[in-house]
C-alpha positions as a LaTeX table, in Angstrom:
\begin{tabular}{lrrr}
\hline
Residue & $x$ (\AA) & $y$ (\AA) & $z$ (\AA) \\
\hline
Met1 & 35.73 & 291.64 & 194.41 \\
Lys2 & 33.25 & 294.57 & 195.80 \\
Ile3 & 29.82 & 295.14 & 194.19 \\
Phe4 & 28.47 & 298.33 & 193.57 \\
Pro5 & 24.76 & 298.09 & 192.62 \\
Ile6 & 23.05 & 301.73 & 191.42 \\
Val7 & 19.70 & 302.53 & 190.18 \\
Leu8 & 19.73 & 305.67 & 187.86 \\
Thr9 & 16.47 & 306.35 & 187.01 \\
Arg10 & 14.22 & 307.98 & 190.02 \\
Met11 & 11.47 & 309.90 & 188.55 \\
Glu12 & 12.60 & 313.23 & 189.57 \\
Leu13 & 16.32 & 312.61 & 187.99 \\
Arg14 & 14.29 & 312.70 & 184.64 \\
Asn15 & 12.61 & 315.88 & 183.38 \\
Thr16 & 15.09 & 317.51 & 180.93 \\
Asp17 & 17.34 & 316.17 & 178.05 \\
Ser18 & 20.64 & 316.88 & 179.76 \\
Met19 & 21.39 & 315.88 & 183.14 \\
Gly20 & 21.00 & 318.21 & 186.05 \\
Glu21 & 23.19 & 318.46 & 189.58 \\
Asp22 & 21.66 & 315.83 & 191.58 \\
Glu23 & 21.39 & 313.15 & 188.66 \\
Gln24 & 25.06 & 313.81 & 187.73 \\
Gln25 & 26.10 & 313.41 & 191.34 \\
Leu26 & 24.66 & 310.06 & 191.29 \\
Val27 & 26.00 & 308.95 & 188.26 \\
Gln28 & 29.45 & 310.18 & 189.43 \\
Thr29 & 28.70 & 307.82 & 192.38 \\
Ala30 & 29.28 & 305.00 & 190.38 \\
Val31 & 32.35 & 306.12 & 188.23 \\
Asp32 & 34.04 & 306.79 & 191.88 \\
Ala33 & 33.05 & 303.14 & 192.64 \\
Tyr34 & 34.44 & 302.11 & 189.16 \\
Leu35 & 37.95 & 304.02 & 189.45 \\
Gly36 & 38.07 & 302.79 & 192.72 \\
Gly37 & 38.09 & 299.03 & 191.71 \\
Ala38 & 34.51 & 297.85 & 192.29 \\
Val39 & 31.98 & 296.50 & 189.59 \\
Val40 & 29.39 & 298.72 & 188.86 \\
Glu41 & 26.11 & 296.72 & 188.59 \\
Phe42 & 23.65 & 298.91 & 187.14 \\
Ser43 & 20.51 & 297.54 & 188.44 \\
Asp44 & 17.77 & 298.95 & 186.21 \\
Trp45 & 17.25 & 301.66 & 183.26 \\
Ile46 & 20.15 & 303.49 & 181.45 \\
His47 & 19.68 & 307.01 & 179.73 \\
Arg48 & 22.39 & 307.57 & 177.14 \\
Lys49 & 23.15 & 310.87 & 178.82 \\
Gln50 & 24.20 & 308.88 & 181.73 \\
Trp51 & 26.02 & 306.35 & 179.93 \\
Asp52 & 28.02 & 308.92 & 178.03 \\
Tyr53 & 28.95 & 310.60 & 181.12 \\
Phe54 & 30.07 & 307.55 & 182.91 \\
His55 & 31.80 & 306.80 & 179.80 \\
Gln56 & 33.73 & 309.74 & 179.59 \\
Gln57 & 34.92 & 309.81 & 183.37 \\
Thr58 & 36.10 & 306.04 & 183.28 \\
Lys59 & 37.88 & 306.26 & 179.62 \\
Asn60 & 40.88 & 304.13 & 179.37 \\
Lys61 & 40.26 & 302.73 & 182.84 \\
Ile62 & 40.14 & 298.77 & 183.10 \\
Gly63 & 37.10 & 297.68 & 185.25 \\
Lys64 & 33.95 & 295.50 & 184.87 \\
Ile65 & 30.23 & 296.96 & 185.04 \\
Arg66 & 27.02 & 294.84 & 184.91 \\
Val67 & 24.05 & 295.49 & 183.18 \\
Gln68 & 20.61 & 294.06 & 182.67 \\
Cys69 & 20.49 & 293.68 & 179.01 \\
Pro70 & 23.19 & 293.77 & 176.14 \\
Met71 & 24.38 & 297.51 & 175.76 \\
Pro72 & 23.27 & 299.20 & 172.50 \\
Leu73 & 25.51 & 298.95 & 169.50 \\
Asp74 & 26.31 & 302.60 & 168.92 \\
Trp75 & 26.96 & 303.30 & 172.87 \\
Pro76 & 30.90 & 303.34 & 172.99 \\
Val77 & 32.68 & 300.87 & 175.54 \\
Asp78 & 36.38 & 301.27 & 175.85 \\
Lys79 & 38.26 & 297.78 & 175.32 \\
Gly80 & 39.83 & 297.83 & 178.93 \\
Met81 & 35.94 & 297.54 & 179.95 \\
Glu82 & 34.09 & 294.08 & 180.67 \\
Val83 & 30.39 & 294.66 & 180.24 \\
Glu84 & 28.99 & 291.38 & 181.86 \\
Val85 & 25.04 & 291.14 & 180.70 \\
Met86 & 23.26 & 289.90 & 183.70 \\
Gln87 & 20.89 & 287.27 & 183.71 \\
Asp88 & 17.42 & 289.48 & 184.19 \\
Lys89 & 16.67 & 287.63 & 187.52 \\
Trp90 & 13.07 & 289.55 & 187.49 \\
Leu91 & 12.13 & 288.38 & 184.06 \\
His92 & 13.53 & 285.18 & 184.23 \\
Lys93 & 11.38 & 284.41 & 187.54 \\
Ile94 & 8.08 & 285.48 & 185.99 \\
Ser95 & 8.45 & 284.11 & 182.67 \\
Ser96 & 9.50 & 280.53 & 184.20 \\
Glu97 & 6.23 & 281.14 & 186.10 \\
Phe98 & 3.89 & 281.71 & 183.60 \\
Lys99 & 5.75 & 278.77 & 181.67 \\
Gln100 & 4.47 & 276.86 & 184.17 \\
Ile101 & 1.22 & 278.50 & 184.50 \\
Lys102 & 0.96 & 277.89 & 180.40 \\
Lys103 & 0.41 & 274.26 & 181.08 \\
Thr104 & $-3.11$ & 274.19 & 182.83 \\
Phe105 & $-3.91$ & 277.48 & 181.67 \\
Pro106 & $-6.85$ & 278.18 & 178.78 \\
Thr107 & $-5.49$ & 279.86 & 176.03 \\
Gln108 & $-7.93$ & 281.66 & 173.76 \\
Tyr109 & $-8.68$ & 279.94 & 170.81 \\
Gly110 & $-11.37$ & 280.91 & 168.08 \\
Arg111 & $-11.90$ & 283.98 & 169.33 \\
Gln112 & $-15.32$ & 285.74 & 168.63 \\
Val113 & $-15.93$ & 289.15 & 167.99 \\
Glu114 & $-19.17$ & 289.06 & 169.09 \\
Ser115 & $-18.72$ & 288.44 & 172.55 \\
Phe116 & $-15.98$ & 291.54 & 172.31 \\
Asp117 & $-17.01$ & 294.97 & 174.44 \\
Tyr118 & $-13.98$ & 296.60 & 174.12 \\
Asp119 & $-11.70$ & 297.71 & 171.23 \\
Phe120 & $-8.66$ & 297.47 & 173.59 \\
Ile121 & $-7.37$ & 296.58 & 176.78 \\
Leu122 & $-4.77$ & 298.72 & 177.86 \\
Pro123 & $-3.14$ & 298.19 & 181.44 \\
Tyr124 & $-0.70$ & 301.25 & 182.25 \\
Gly125 & 1.14 & 300.45 & 185.64 \\
Thr126 & 2.96 & 303.23 & 187.54 \\
Trp127 & 3.12 & 306.53 & 186.81 \\
Glu128 & 5.98 & 307.44 & 184.01 \\
Gln129 & 6.69 & 310.21 & 181.68 \\
Glu130 & 6.69 & 308.19 & 178.41 \\
Arg131 & 3.57 & 306.41 & 179.42 \\
Glu132 & 1.64 & 309.48 & 180.21 \\
Ile133 & 2.51 & 311.49 & 177.25 \\
Val134 & 1.14 & 308.44 & 175.25 \\
Ile135 & $-1.93$ & 307.82 & 177.40 \\
Gln136 & $-2.43$ & 311.20 & 177.44 \\
Thr137 & $-2.62$ & 311.85 & 173.58 \\
Leu138 & $-4.83$ & 308.68 & 173.42 \\
Glu139 & $-7.42$ & 310.16 & 176.11 \\
Arg140 & $-7.40$ & 313.73 & 174.58 \\
Leu141 & $-8.09$ & 312.47 & 170.92 \\
Asp142 & $-10.90$ & 309.69 & 172.59 \\
Val143 & $-9.02$ & 306.70 & 170.76 \\
Leu144 & $-9.98$ & 305.20 & 174.35 \\
Asp145 & $-13.58$ & 305.93 & 174.17 \\
Arg146 & $-14.76$ & 302.02 & 173.81 \\
Ser147 & $-11.95$ & 300.75 & 175.62 \\
Ile148 & $-10.91$ & 299.45 & 179.15 \\
Tyr149 & $-7.49$ & 300.51 & 180.41 \\
Ser150 & $-6.35$ & 301.46 & 183.71 \\
Arg151 & $-4.29$ & 304.63 & 184.51 \\
Pro152 & $-2.39$ & 306.01 & 187.92 \\
Pro153 & $-3.48$ & 309.65 & 188.91 \\
Gln154 & $-1.83$ & 312.65 & 187.36 \\
Ile155 & 1.33 & 314.09 & 189.19 \\
Leu156 & 1.03 & 317.64 & 188.46 \\
Glu157 & 4.49 & 318.30 & 189.57 \\
Tyr158 & 5.84 & 316.70 & 186.42 \\
Gln159 & 2.90 & 317.43 & 184.03 \\
Lys160 & 4.66 & 320.17 & 182.27 \\
Asn161 & 7.00 & 318.02 & 180.90 \\
Ile162 & 4.28 & 316.44 & 178.77 \\
Asn163 & 4.82 & 318.02 & 175.58 \\
Ile164 & 3.46 & 316.44 & 172.16 \\
Asp165 & 3.94 & 318.59 & 169.04 \\
Tyr166 & 2.35 & 321.73 & 168.22 \\
Leu167 & $-1.16$ & 320.78 & 169.30 \\
Phe168 & 0.03 & 320.40 & 173.19 \\
Pro169 & 1.00 & 319.92 & 176.01 \\
Ile170 & $-2.13$ & 318.51 & 177.55 \\
His171 & $-3.25$ & 320.16 & 180.90 \\
Ser172 & $-4.44$ & 316.72 & 182.29 \\
Glu173 & $-6.16$ & 316.26 & 185.49 \\
Ala174 & $-7.03$ & 312.75 & 184.85 \\
Val175 & $-7.81$ & 310.74 & 188.43 \\
Ala176 & $-6.71$ & 307.41 & 188.73 \\
Arg177 & $-8.64$ & 304.38 & 187.17 \\
Thr178 & $-8.41$ & 300.40 & 187.32 \\
Ile179 & $-9.05$ & 297.66 & 184.37 \\
Glu180 & $-12.43$ & 297.23 & 186.54 \\
Gln181 & $-13.16$ & 300.80 & 185.56 \\
Thr182 & $-13.33$ & 302.26 & 189.31 \\
Thr183 & $-10.87$ & 304.96 & 190.84 \\
Asn184 & $-9.30$ & 302.65 & 193.12 \\
Thr185 & $-5.79$ & 302.11 & 192.96 \\
Ile186 & $-4.15$ & 298.63 & 194.06 \\
Thr187 & $-1.00$ & 298.78 & 196.44 \\
His188 & 2.58 & 298.73 & 195.21 \\
Lys189 & 2.63 & 295.01 & 196.27 \\
Gln190 & $-0.31$ & 293.91 & 194.57 \\
Arg191 & 0.98 & 295.59 & 191.20 \\
Tyr192 & 4.03 & 292.95 & 191.30 \\
Glu193 & 1.94 & 289.99 & 192.12 \\
His194 & 1.98 & 288.22 & 188.78 \\
Ala195 & 1.49 & 284.83 & 189.47 \\
Ser196 & $-1.75$ & 285.90 & 191.07 \\
Asn197 & $-2.57$ & 289.11 & 188.28 \\
Ile198 & $-2.08$ & 286.84 & 185.67 \\
Phe199 & $-5.95$ & 285.06 & 186.56 \\
Asn200 & $-7.24$ & 288.48 & 187.79 \\
Leu201 & $-6.86$ & 289.81 & 184.48 \\
Phe202 & $-8.20$ & 286.70 & 182.49 \\
Asp203 & $-11.71$ & 287.54 & 182.35 \\
Ala204 & $-10.78$ & 291.62 & 181.40 \\
Ser205 & $-9.03$ & 290.07 & 178.37 \\
Lys206 & $-11.70$ & 288.01 & 177.08 \\
Lys207 & $-13.94$ & 291.29 & 176.17 \\
Ala208 & $-11.37$ & 293.10 & 174.22 \\
His209 & $-9.91$ & 293.17 & 170.39 \\
Cys210 & $-6.92$ & 293.96 & 171.10 \\
Trp211 & $-4.46$ & 294.47 & 174.26 \\
Val212 & $-1.85$ & 297.20 & 174.19 \\
Val213 & 1.47 & 296.58 & 175.57 \\
Met214 & 2.56 & 299.62 & 177.18 \\
Glu215 & 6.22 & 299.23 & 178.09 \\
Asn216 & 8.50 & 300.79 & 180.62 \\
His217 & 10.06 & 304.13 & 178.68 \\
Asn218 & 8.55 & 303.48 & 175.99 \\
Leu219 & 9.59 & 305.31 & 172.51 \\
Asn220 & 12.27 & 306.75 & 174.44 \\
Asp221 & 15.47 & 305.83 & 171.87 \\
Asp222 & 17.48 & 306.79 & 174.28 \\
Met223 & 17.22 & 304.45 & 177.21 \\
Ile224 & 18.49 & 300.71 & 176.84 \\
Gly225 & 16.54 & 297.83 & 175.81 \\
Leu226 & 15.54 & 296.26 & 178.66 \\
Val227 & 11.75 & 294.25 & 178.45 \\
Ser228 & 9.32 & 293.81 & 181.16 \\
Glu229 & 6.99 & 291.23 & 181.81 \\
Lys230 & 4.26 & 293.22 & 180.36 \\
Val231 & 4.50 & 291.52 & 177.11 \\
Leu232 & 3.96 & 288.31 & 178.67 \\
Tyr233 & 0.32 & 288.51 & 179.49 \\
Pro234 & $-1.08$ & 288.93 & 176.20 \\
Ile235 & 1.28 & 285.99 & 174.79 \\
Leu236 & 0.13 & 283.64 & 178.01 \\
Tyr237 & $-3.84$ & 284.71 & 177.10 \\
Gly238 & $-3.47$ & 284.41 & 173.39 \\
Val239 & $-5.17$ & 287.75 & 172.50 \\
Pro240 & $-3.86$ & 289.82 & 169.97 \\
Phe241 & $-1.83$ & 292.57 & 170.74 \\
Ile242 & 0.12 & 296.00 & 169.92 \\
Tyr243 & 3.70 & 296.95 & 171.29 \\
Val244 & 4.24 & 300.53 & 172.49 \\
Gly245 & 8.07 & 300.41 & 173.02 \\
Asn246 & 11.68 & 302.01 & 172.48 \\
Gln247 & 13.84 & 301.11 & 169.58 \\
Arg248 & 15.92 & 298.69 & 171.52 \\
Gln249 & 12.73 & 297.02 & 173.16 \\
Arg250 & 11.56 & 295.94 & 169.56 \\
Arg251 & 15.02 & 295.19 & 168.96 \\
Thr252 & 15.19 & 292.68 & 172.04 \\
Leu253 & 11.44 & 291.31 & 171.23 \\
Ala254 & 12.36 & 291.03 & 167.50 \\
Arg255 & 15.85 & 288.82 & 168.85 \\
Trp256 & 13.91 & 286.66 & 170.75 \\
Gly257 & 11.21 & 285.75 & 168.05 \\
Ile258 & 8.33 & 287.80 & 169.55 \\
His259 & 6.18 & 289.80 & 167.50 \\
Pro260 & 3.04 & 291.85 & 167.95 \\
Asn261 & $-0.04$ & 291.30 & 166.07 \\
Asp262 & 0.68 & 294.51 & 164.21 \\
Ser263 & 3.69 & 296.01 & 163.46 \\
Phe264 & 5.50 & 298.28 & 165.62 \\
Arg265 & 5.55 & 301.79 & 165.83 \\
Ser266 & 8.16 & 304.33 & 166.63 \\
Asn267 & 6.35 & 307.71 & 167.95 \\
Val268 & 3.24 & 308.89 & 169.67 \\
Arg269 & 1.42 & 309.93 & 166.51 \\
Ser270 & 2.12 & 306.57 & 164.62 \\
Val271 & 0.68 & 304.91 & 167.69 \\
Val272 & $-2.42$ & 306.59 & 167.81 \\
Glu273 & $-2.80$ & 306.26 & 163.92 \\
Gln274 & $-2.40$ & 302.61 & 164.42 \\
Met275 & $-4.84$ & 302.25 & 166.83 \\
Gln276 & $-7.21$ & 304.77 & 165.05 \\
Trp277 & $-7.04$ & 302.34 & 162.20 \\
Leu278 & $-7.74$ & 299.24 & 164.53 \\
Lys279 & $-10.73$ & 300.85 & 165.67 \\
Ser280 & $-12.09$ & 301.30 & 162.38 \\
Ile281 & $-11.58$ & 297.45 & 161.42 \\
Phe282 & $-13.07$ & 296.83 & 164.91 \\
Arg283 & $-16.39$ & 298.72 & 164.44 \\
Asp284 & $-16.97$ & 295.86 & 160.89 \\
Pro285 & $-18.20$ & 292.90 & 162.50 \\
Lys286 & $-16.71$ & 290.89 & 159.51 \\
Leu287 & $-13.73$ & 292.63 & 159.04 \\
Ala288 & $-12.87$ & 292.68 & 162.93 \\
Gln289 & $-13.61$ & 288.58 & 162.62 \\
Gln290 & $-11.11$ & 288.22 & 159.73 \\
Trp291 & $-8.89$ & 290.29 & 161.60 \\
Gln292 & $-9.00$ & 287.78 & 164.62 \\
Asp293 & $-8.67$ & 285.14 & 162.55 \\
His294 & $-5.76$ & 286.00 & 160.69 \\
Gln295 & $-3.47$ & 285.94 & 164.30 \\
Gly296 & $-3.35$ & 282.74 & 164.86 \\
Glu297 & 0.11 & 281.88 & 163.61 \\
Thr298 & 1.76 & 285.04 & 165.34 \\
Ile299 & $-0.12$ & 284.02 & 168.35 \\
Ile300 & 0.91 & 280.29 & 168.27 \\
Ser301 & 4.58 & 281.15 & 167.60 \\
Asn302 & 4.47 & 283.50 & 170.27 \\
Leu303 & 3.64 & 280.98 & 172.60 \\
Gln304 & 6.50 & 278.91 & 171.46 \\
Val305 & 8.88 & 281.43 & 172.21 \\
Leu306 & 7.47 & 281.85 & 175.70 \\
Glu307 & 8.55 & 278.10 & 176.34 \\
Lys308 & 11.96 & 278.60 & 175.76 \\
Leu309 & 12.35 & 282.54 & 176.96 \\
Pro310 & 13.50 & 281.47 & 180.72 \\
Asp311 & 16.64 & 279.68 & 178.97 \\
Leu312 & 17.16 & 282.89 & 176.47 \\
Ile313 & 17.14 & 285.19 & 178.90 \\
Lys314 & 19.54 & 282.89 & 181.15 \\
Ala315 & 21.65 & 283.26 & 178.55 \\
Gly316 & 21.68 & 286.82 & 178.64 \\
Asn317 & 20.10 & 286.93 & 175.32 \\
\hline
\end{tabular}
């Protein structure tokens, strides 16, 4: 049977709440393939508006699709449509590598706050609208004034879409910065060399109270719940972390048994308030050490999940 792979999340397609002409034409190619008898393989993310169009155009037509993670329960799926949840080969590969690395990796136990120089460590990744909204808010409100973080340079063409409440939009002209606090940028290839990056970031992880996992398409509840490798870093390090993700990503982590070290938040404001609260704790050495000591049970539990995660992903969970 013919396979029709498609990627729907090109940056230039995702600037409005409704589909533009180019985006609709792209989704229509998947519709045409499905109606032509091909198995449509959604190779990455799907937005709710894209799915609604695809579903409407293929309604009551028998066929098959493949997706990277379970379909949201509130998204319509016809009885005649077979949905296969593919093994997330990328995350399965990385989680398997990390599982092997864990056998010899010096997981941090007994972390002492007097050795910390920073509140948070926050690796950003590639430019993305949802990440940019969060990072610009954190920068504007000085939440990251004593943190170590990376970010790509601002893409001014997309800046008009960074709107947050009544205080914004923020007109940012931020330049690139790395965890090493330089303006250098890493190559696309280096960004995905996780088997070596896990060692490159280890020293930096030892200098911060808490890791911030800035997930793909975070806080956008119209996206499916695909989880990236970003959450695996602090788990392997044994570093407390908070998780900035959308509703379905949060549900995916809960289904696997992965828990952040402070509860999930669901919007930009609550993320900012969470980090400001934690900052106030980190400023008091006694409270900071008590908070750190309290994280051991969650850290050990997450490490145990890391052991079985490749099998969970392989099973399509």
